[in-house]
N, C-alpha and C positions, 0 to 999 in steps of 0.2 A: 782715652784708654787704648792700651796697647792690643793689637791684633793677635789673636790664639794662635800659638804655633804648637804643634805636636813634636814631641822630642822624637830624633830618630833614634835607631837601637844601638847604633856604634858611634862613637866619638872620636875626635882627634885630640891627642895629648900632647903636651910637651915632652920631649926627651927627658929621661929620667937623669939629670945630670946631678952632680953633687947638690946644688941648690938652683931652684927654678926660679928665675927672674920674672918680676912682675911682667915685663914686655913679653914674655913667652907665654904667661898666662893669658894676657890680653889678646895675643895672637890666636891662641889655641881657642878662646871663647868666642872669638868673630868667626873662625872656622865652623865650630861647632852649631854656632847659631845659622850660617849659612845653610850647613846639613839639616838643621831641624826645619828651616824653612821650606825647603824643597821638599821636604817629606810629606808635608801637607798642604803646599801652594805652589801654584804654576810659576815658573821661573820668571815671566812676564811681570808678576807681582812685586818681585824684588826690588827692594831698594836698600840705600846704605841706611837710611833712618829706620827701616823696619829692621833690619839685621842688628844695628846696635842697640834698638830699644829691646830686642828679644835677648841680647847679650847683656842687657842691663848696665850698658855703658853709654857715655855720651858720642855724638857724631863724631867730635873732634878727636876722639880716640881711634878712629878708624884709619885717618890719613897717615899717621906715622909708620903702619905696616903694610898698608895695601893702597895703590893709586886709585882703583876702582873696583867694581864689582869683577870685572873681568879678572883681575889679578887674584881674587880670590878663588874664582872658578878654576884658574890655571893651577894653583896650589893643589886644590882638592883632586884635580884630575891627576896630577903627578903623584899624590899620596896613593889614589885608588889604581893607577898604573903599577906603581910598585907591589902594591897588595895582590895583582893580579898574576903579575910576572912570578912572584914567588910562588902563588898557587900552582901556576903552570911549569915549575922547575921539574916536577917528577919527568914529563914528558921532553923538556927541552934539553936536560941534562943527565937524565937517569939512565941506568943500563938495565937489560932484562928484556921480557917480554914487551914489545913496543904497544901493544895492544892494551895490555893491563896499565902503562904508562900513561897511555891518552885518558883511559878511564879515571885515572888516578887524578890527573891533573884538570880534567873537566869536572869532577866532584869538587875540586878547591875553588875553580874558577866561576863556576855557578854559584858556589857559597857565597862568595864575594860580592857577585853581580846581585844576588838575590837581597843581600843586606843594603846595597848600595844603589839598588835599581833606581829608586824615585831622583838620585843626583844624576845618573847616566841620562834619564829621561830630561833631565832639566838642561843639560848639557847640550843634547841633540835638538831640543827644542830651540835653544839660544843658536846653536849652529845653522838651523835652517833659516834665520833672521838678520844674522850678522856675519859678514865675511870674516872678522876677527875670529869669532868663535868656531866657525867652520874651519879655519886654518888649526886652530888648537886640536879641534876633534880630529881631523884629518892627522895630524901630527902624532897623537894618541895613538890612532889604529897603526899608522905606519911602523911603530915601534914595535908591536906584534907581529906585523908583517914581515919585519926583517929577522925576527928571533924565530918565527915558524919556518922561512925559508931556508935559513941556514940549518935549522933541525932536518928538515927534508932534504937537503942537499947532502948531509952528513948520512942519513939513512940511505939514501939511494948509493952512496960510495960504499956502504956495506950491502948493497944488494936486498935490503929489506923492503925497499919501494921502488915500483917501476920508474923508468926514466921518463920525464916530462919536465918542462920549463917550470921550476919550482914556485918562482915568485906569484906568478897569476894565480895559482891553486891556493897558495898560502893566503893571498889578498882575499880570495873568494871565500875561504873556509873561515877568516876572522871577520869578515861583514857579515857573513852567515850569523857568526856567533853574536856579534854586535846587534844586530837586527833582532834576532830572536831574544836575547836576555831584557832587551829593553822593552819590547814588547810584552813580555812575560811579567817582567818585576818593575816596571817602570810607573804603573799606577796601582791604586789600591780598589780592591783586594789583588795582592800579588798572586800569581799561578805559584802553585806548589813546584820546588826546583826538582823533584827527582825524574818527572817525565821530560823536563828540558833536558837535564843531563844524559838522560838515556839516549834520547832523540839526536842529540850533538855528538855523543860518542858513536853511534851506528853511522853517521856520515863520515865522521874523520876516520874512522877505522875502515871503513869500506872503501874510502877514496886512496886512502895511503898504504893500506895492507893487505886489501882484498876482502870481499864479502865472506869468504870462507872462514875467515877468523871471527866473524859473528856467530856463525853456526857451530863451530866447534866450542866456543866459549872461550877458548884460551889459544895462544898462536905459538906454532912451533917456532917463530922466528925469536932470535936473540940479538939484542943490541948489546955490543961489547962497548 
């Protein structure tokens, strides 16, 4: 008897090309089965056989697409990384009040992490046990460190943010985000997203733009 797997709320789909090939459908089915599995089971319980059983496919259909479970997790991590970077674009590349841009970006980021929380928990659990997964998770986080560092340095150049070494601060803020969303959304029942977003926004805004921006509700700072 196959193991019960609860569906996750978001799916990975093949790109909407003119004609979706069978191989693309199979690959998407495997990725979705992996998302479903970690939605309701610990990562330690995942096997190729369980994933393929949940996908309704033979085990042999797995290997033309992925060499192992790590490869599946790497693809999902890359997809989720793109989702988070897209959500963060208002702050990374937007213009206007930087405090409002932080809040807009965090609403989007927290929304993604709320939906993907069990997967993020799975990858951090795997990273704690396997050096290869730890390297994948570290690389994932460093991508955001670099983007945040570049944005902070650009805001410093405009006089919007105090002068300090940007990379350690970007790294600390991103690690705080990662820990917070995994703890809040990585297990069922998930915490509500709004208090998480509000707390992170307070920390980001006060660190980068000053606590007075929180009191006033909007900033006199304008990013060009």
